[in-house]
mmCIF file of the N, C-alpha and C atoms, coordinates in Angstrom:
data_MODEL
# 
_entry.id   MODEL 
# 
loop_
_atom_site.group_PDB 
_atom_site.id 
_atom_site.type_symbol 
_atom_site.label_atom_id 
_atom_site.label_alt_id 
_atom_site.label_comp_id 
_atom_site.label_asym_id 
_atom_site.label_entity_id 
_atom_site.label_seq_id 
_atom_site.pdbx_PDB_ins_code 
_atom_site.Cartn_x 
_atom_site.Cartn_y 
_atom_site.Cartn_z 
_atom_site.occupancy 
_atom_site.B_iso_or_equiv 
_atom_site.pdbx_formal_charge 
_atom_site.auth_seq_id 
_atom_site.auth_comp_id 
_atom_site.auth_asym_id 
_atom_site.auth_atom_id 
_atom_site.pdbx_PDB_model_num 
ATOM 1   N N  . MET A 1 1  ? -140.311 -89.337 119.637 1.00 0.00 ? 1  MET A N  1 
ATOM 2   C CA . MET A 1 1  ? -139.560 -88.383 120.444 1.00 0.00 ? 1  MET A CA 1 
ATOM 3   C C  . MET A 1 1  ? -139.616 -88.794 121.918 1.00 0.00 ? 1  MET A C  1 
ATOM 4   N N  . THR A 1 2  ? -138.465 -88.773 122.551 1.00 0.00 ? 2  THR A N  1 
ATOM 5   C CA . THR A 1 2  ? -138.374 -89.185 123.951 1.00 0.00 ? 2  THR A CA 1 
ATOM 6   C C  . THR A 1 2  ? -137.736 -88.071 124.777 1.00 0.00 ? 2  THR A C  1 
ATOM 7   N N  . CYS A 1 3  ? -138.255 -87.863 125.964 1.00 0.00 ? 3  CYS A N  1 
ATOM 8   C CA . CYS A 1 3  ? -137.693 -86.832 126.842 1.00 0.00 ? 3  CYS A CA 1 
ATOM 9   C C  . CYS A 1 3  ? -136.257 -87.176 127.212 1.00 0.00 ? 3  CYS A C  1 
ATOM 10  N N  . LYS A 1 4  ? -135.357 -86.201 127.097 1.00 0.00 ? 4  LYS A N  1 
ATOM 11  C CA . LYS A 1 4  ? -133.950 -86.431 127.418 1.00 0.00 ? 4  LYS A CA 1 
ATOM 12  C C  . LYS A 1 4  ? -133.732 -86.607 128.919 1.00 0.00 ? 4  LYS A C  1 
ATOM 13  N N  . LYS A 1 5  ? -134.667 -86.096 129.710 1.00 0.00 ? 5  LYS A N  1 
ATOM 14  C CA . LYS A 1 5  ? -134.466 -86.114 131.161 1.00 0.00 ? 5  LYS A CA 1 
ATOM 15  C C  . LYS A 1 5  ? -135.095 -87.341 131.812 1.00 0.00 ? 5  LYS A C  1 
ATOM 16  N N  . CYS A 1 6  ? -136.391 -87.585 131.544 1.00 0.00 ? 6  CYS A N  1 
ATOM 17  C CA . CYS A 1 6  ? -137.062 -88.680 132.254 1.00 0.00 ? 6  CYS A CA 1 
ATOM 18  C C  . CYS A 1 6  ? -137.408 -89.864 131.350 1.00 0.00 ? 6  CYS A C  1 
ATOM 19  N N  . GLY A 1 7  ? -137.265 -89.694 130.026 1.00 0.00 ? 7  GLY A N  1 
ATOM 20  C CA . GLY A 1 7  ? -137.436 -90.826 129.124 1.00 0.00 ? 7  GLY A CA 1 
ATOM 21  C C  . GLY A 1 7  ? -138.861 -91.127 128.680 1.00 0.00 ? 7  GLY A C  1 
ATOM 22  N N  . CYS A 1 8  ? -139.832 -90.321 129.104 1.00 0.00 ? 8  CYS A N  1 
ATOM 23  C CA . CYS A 1 8  ? -141.204 -90.591 128.690 1.00 0.00 ? 8  CYS A CA 1 
ATOM 24  C C  . CYS A 1 8  ? -141.467 -90.008 127.306 1.00 0.00 ? 8  CYS A C  1 
ATOM 25  N N  . LYS A 1 9  ? -142.619 -90.327 126.739 1.00 0.00 ? 9  LYS A N  1 
ATOM 26  C CA . LYS A 1 9  ? -142.919 -89.875 125.385 1.00 0.00 ? 9  LYS A CA 1 
ATOM 27  C C  . LYS A 1 9  ? -144.174 -89.011 125.323 1.00 0.00 ? 9  LYS A C  1 
ATOM 28  N N  . ASN A 1 10 ? -144.561 -88.422 126.441 1.00 0.00 ? 10 ASN A N  1 
ATOM 29  C CA . ASN A 1 10 ? -145.746 -87.571 126.464 1.00 0.00 ? 10 ASN A CA 1 
ATOM 30  C C  . ASN A 1 10 ? -145.321 -86.110 126.442 1.00 0.00 ? 10 ASN A C  1 
ATOM 31  N N  . PHE A 1 11 ? -145.793 -85.385 125.438 1.00 0.00 ? 11 PHE A N  1 
ATOM 32  C CA . PHE A 1 11 ? -145.414 -83.987 125.308 1.00 0.00 ? 11 PHE A CA 1 
ATOM 33  C C  . PHE A 1 11 ? -146.630 -83.114 125.066 1.00 0.00 ? 11 PHE A C  1 
ATOM 34  N N  . ILE A 1 12 ? -146.540 -81.869 125.532 1.00 0.00 ? 12 ILE A N  1 
ATOM 35  C CA . ILE A 1 12 ? -147.550 -80.879 125.213 1.00 0.00 ? 12 ILE A CA 1 
ATOM 36  C C  . ILE A 1 12 ? -146.865 -79.730 124.486 1.00 0.00 ? 12 ILE A C  1 
ATOM 37  N N  . GLY A 1 13 ? -147.548 -79.151 123.510 1.00 0.00 ? 13 GLY A N  1 
ATOM 38  C CA . GLY A 1 13 ? -146.985 -78.038 122.772 1.00 0.00 ? 13 GLY A CA 1 
ATOM 39  C C  . GLY A 1 13 ? -147.029 -76.772 123.603 1.00 0.00 ? 13 GLY A C  1 
ATOM 40  N N  . LEU A 1 14 ? -145.956 -76.020 123.594 1.00 0.00 ? 14 LEU A N  1 
ATOM 41  C CA . LEU A 1 14 ? -145.922 -74.762 124.330 1.00 0.00 ? 14 LEU A CA 1 
ATOM 42  C C  . LEU A 1 14 ? -146.152 -73.588 123.388 1.00 0.00 ? 14 LEU A C  1 
ATOM 43  N N  . TYR A 1 15 ? -145.242 -73.376 122.475 1.00 0.00 ? 15 TYR A N  1 
ATOM 44  C CA . TYR A 1 15 ? -145.415 -72.296 121.521 1.00 0.00 ? 15 TYR A CA 1 
ATOM 45  C C  . TYR A 1 15 ? -144.533 -72.520 120.313 1.00 0.00 ? 15 TYR A C  1 
ATOM 46  N N  . ARG A 1 16 ? -144.865 -71.799 119.242 1.00 0.00 ? 16 ARG A N  1 
ATOM 47  C CA . ARG A 1 16 ? -144.080 -71.911 118.025 1.00 0.00 ? 16 ARG A CA 1 
ATOM 48  C C  . ARG A 1 16 ? -143.044 -70.801 118.007 1.00 0.00 ? 16 ARG A C  1 
ATOM 49  N N  . VAL A 1 17 ? -141.814 -71.154 117.720 1.00 0.00 ? 17 VAL A N  1 
ATOM 50  C CA . VAL A 1 17 ? -140.738 -70.167 117.696 1.00 0.00 ? 17 VAL A CA 1 
ATOM 51  C C  . VAL A 1 17 ? -140.618 -69.557 116.305 1.00 0.00 ? 17 VAL A C  1 
ATOM 52  N N  . THR A 1 18 ? -140.500 -70.414 115.297 1.00 0.00 ? 18 THR A N  1 
ATOM 53  C CA . THR A 1 18 ? -140.451 -69.961 113.911 1.00 0.00 ? 18 THR A CA 1 
ATOM 54  C C  . THR A 1 18 ? -141.346 -70.874 113.103 1.00 0.00 ? 18 THR A C  1 
ATOM 55  N N  . GLU A 1 19 ? -141.315 -70.734 111.790 1.00 0.00 ? 19 GLU A N  1 
ATOM 56  C CA . GLU A 1 19 ? -142.121 -71.590 110.924 1.00 0.00 ? 19 GLU A CA 1 
ATOM 57  C C  . GLU A 1 19 ? -141.693 -73.044 111.008 1.00 0.00 ? 19 GLU A C  1 
ATOM 58  N N  . THR A 1 20 ? -140.416 -73.272 111.330 1.00 0.00 ? 20 THR A N  1 
ATOM 59  C CA . THR A 1 20 ? -139.901 -74.639 111.306 1.00 0.00 ? 20 THR A CA 1 
ATOM 60  C C  . THR A 1 20 ? -139.560 -75.182 112.688 1.00 0.00 ? 20 THR A C  1 
ATOM 61  N N  . LYS A 1 21 ? -139.639 -74.343 113.716 1.00 0.00 ? 21 LYS A N  1 
ATOM 62  C CA . LYS A 1 21 ? -139.216 -74.799 115.043 1.00 0.00 ? 21 LYS A CA 1 
ATOM 63  C C  . LYS A 1 21 ? -140.293 -74.515 116.087 1.00 0.00 ? 21 LYS A C  1 
ATOM 64  N N  . SER A 1 22 ? -140.561 -75.496 116.915 1.00 0.00 ? 22 SER A N  1 
ATOM 65  C CA . SER A 1 22 ? -141.524 -75.338 118.003 1.00 0.00 ? 22 SER A CA 1 
ATOM 66  C C  . SER A 1 22 ? -140.888 -75.767 119.315 1.00 0.00 ? 22 SER A C  1 
ATOM 67  N N  . VAL A 1 23 ? -141.486 -75.338 120.418 1.00 0.00 ? 23 VAL A N  1 
ATOM 68  C CA . VAL A 1 23 ? -141.033 -75.783 121.727 1.00 0.00 ? 23 VAL A CA 1 
ATOM 69  C C  . VAL A 1 23 ? -142.152 -76.601 122.354 1.00 0.00 ? 23 VAL A C  1 
ATOM 70  N N  . VAL A 1 24 ? -141.805 -77.797 122.808 1.00 0.00 ? 24 VAL A N  1 
ATOM 71  C CA . VAL A 1 24 ? -142.758 -78.641 123.511 1.00 0.00 ? 24 VAL A CA 1 
ATOM 72  C C  . VAL A 1 24 ? -142.191 -78.954 124.885 1.00 0.00 ? 24 VAL A C  1 
ATOM 73  N N  . ALA A 1 25 ? -143.067 -79.347 125.812 1.00 0.00 ? 25 ALA A N  1 
ATOM 74  C CA . ALA A 1 25 ? -142.611 -79.698 127.152 1.00 0.00 ? 25 ALA A CA 1 
ATOM 75  C C  . ALA A 1 25 ? -143.080 -81.093 127.497 1.00 0.00 ? 25 ALA A C  1 
ATOM 76  N N  . CYS A 1 26 ? -142.223 -81.830 128.199 1.00 0.00 ? 26 CYS A N  1 
ATOM 77  C CA . CYS A 1 26 ? -142.592 -83.147 128.688 1.00 0.00 ? 26 CYS A CA 1 
ATOM 78  C C  . CYS A 1 26 ? -143.680 -82.995 129.744 1.00 0.00 ? 26 CYS A C  1 
ATOM 79  N N  . THR A 1 27 ? -144.722 -83.812 129.669 1.00 0.00 ? 27 THR A N  1 
ATOM 80  C CA . THR A 1 27 ? -145.820 -83.665 130.623 1.00 0.00 ? 27 THR A CA 1 
ATOM 81  C C  . THR A 1 27 ? -145.447 -84.164 132.011 1.00 0.00 ? 27 THR A C  1 
ATOM 82  N N  . ASP A 1 28 ? -144.420 -85.001 132.117 1.00 0.00 ? 28 ASP A N  1 
ATOM 83  C CA . ASP A 1 28 ? -144.034 -85.535 133.424 1.00 0.00 ? 28 ASP A CA 1 
ATOM 84  C C  . ASP A 1 28 ? -143.092 -84.598 134.178 1.00 0.00 ? 28 ASP A C  1 
ATOM 85  N N  . CYS A 1 29 ? -141.996 -84.192 133.534 1.00 0.00 ? 29 CYS A N  1 
ATOM 86  C CA . CYS A 1 29 ? -141.014 -83.369 134.247 1.00 0.00 ? 29 CYS A CA 1 
ATOM 87  C C  . CYS A 1 29 ? -140.963 -81.932 133.729 1.00 0.00 ? 29 CYS A C  1 
ATOM 88  N N  . MET A 1 30 ? -141.771 -81.626 132.712 1.00 0.00 ? 30 MET A N  1 
ATOM 89  C CA . MET A 1 30 ? -141.881 -80.278 132.144 1.00 0.00 ? 30 MET A CA 1 
ATOM 90  C C  . MET A 1 30 ? -140.579 -79.742 131.545 1.00 0.00 ? 30 MET A C  1 
ATOM 91  N N  . THR A 1 31 ? -139.715 -80.638 131.092 1.00 0.00 ? 31 THR A N  1 
ATOM 92  C CA . THR A 1 31 ? -138.484 -80.216 130.446 1.00 0.00 ? 31 THR A CA 1 
ATOM 93  C C  . THR A 1 31 ? -138.791 -79.726 129.030 1.00 0.00 ? 31 THR A C  1 
ATOM 94  N N  . PRO A 1 32 ? -138.354 -78.524 128.668 1.00 0.00 ? 32 PRO A N  1 
ATOM 95  C CA . PRO A 1 32 ? -138.609 -78.030 127.316 1.00 0.00 ? 32 PRO A CA 1 
ATOM 96  C C  . PRO A 1 32 ? -137.711 -78.701 126.287 1.00 0.00 ? 32 PRO A C  1 
ATOM 97  N N  . HIS A 1 33 ? -138.270 -78.934 125.096 1.00 0.00 ? 33 HIS A N  1 
ATOM 98  C CA . HIS A 1 33 ? -137.519 -79.521 123.993 1.00 0.00 ? 33 HIS A CA 1 
ATOM 99  C C  . HIS A 1 33 ? -137.823 -78.733 122.735 1.00 0.00 ? 33 HIS A C  1 
ATOM 100 N N  . PHE A 1 34 ? -136.810 -78.516 121.921 1.00 0.00 ? 34 PHE A N  1 
ATOM 101 C CA . PHE A 1 34 ? -137.024 -77.889 120.625 1.00 0.00 ? 34 PHE A CA 1 
ATOM 102 C C  . PHE A 1 34 ? -137.347 -78.956 119.601 1.00 0.00 ? 34 PHE A C  1 
ATOM 103 N N  . VAL A 1 35 ? -138.363 -78.693 118.794 1.00 0.00 ? 35 VAL A N  1 
ATOM 104 C CA . VAL A 1 35 ? -138.752 -79.631 117.750 1.00 0.00 ? 35 VAL A CA 1 
ATOM 105 C C  . VAL A 1 35 ? -138.597 -78.935 116.413 1.00 0.00 ? 35 VAL A C  1 
ATOM 106 N N  . GLU A 1 36 ? -137.826 -79.536 115.514 1.00 0.00 ? 36 GLU A N  1 
ATOM 107 C CA . GLU A 1 36 ? -137.681 -78.978 114.178 1.00 0.00 ? 36 GLU A CA 1 
ATOM 108 C C  . GLU A 1 36 ? -138.544 -79.759 113.218 1.00 0.00 ? 36 GLU A C  1 
ATOM 109 N N  . LYS A 1 37 ? -139.389 -79.026 112.489 1.00 0.00 ? 37 LYS A N  1 
ATOM 110 C CA . LYS A 1 37 ? -140.265 -79.685 111.530 1.00 0.00 ? 37 LYS A CA 1 
ATOM 111 C C  . LYS A 1 37 ? -139.610 -79.694 110.168 1.00 0.00 ? 37 LYS A C  1 
ATOM 112 N N  . GLU A 1 38 ? -139.887 -80.748 109.398 1.00 0.00 ? 38 GLU A N  1 
ATOM 113 C CA . GLU A 1 38 ? -139.277 -80.855 108.082 1.00 0.00 ? 38 GLU A CA 1 
ATOM 114 C C  . GLU A 1 38 ? -140.174 -80.267 107.027 1.00 0.00 ? 38 GLU A C  1 
# 
């Protein structure tokens, strides 16, 4: 997974939205990303 804004690959977990979806943030620019788990 790569940040859409700055291109780095370091993320921290923020919170879980549902059983299959989480929100993580890039550690460099703090851009939120939705992560869907399979």
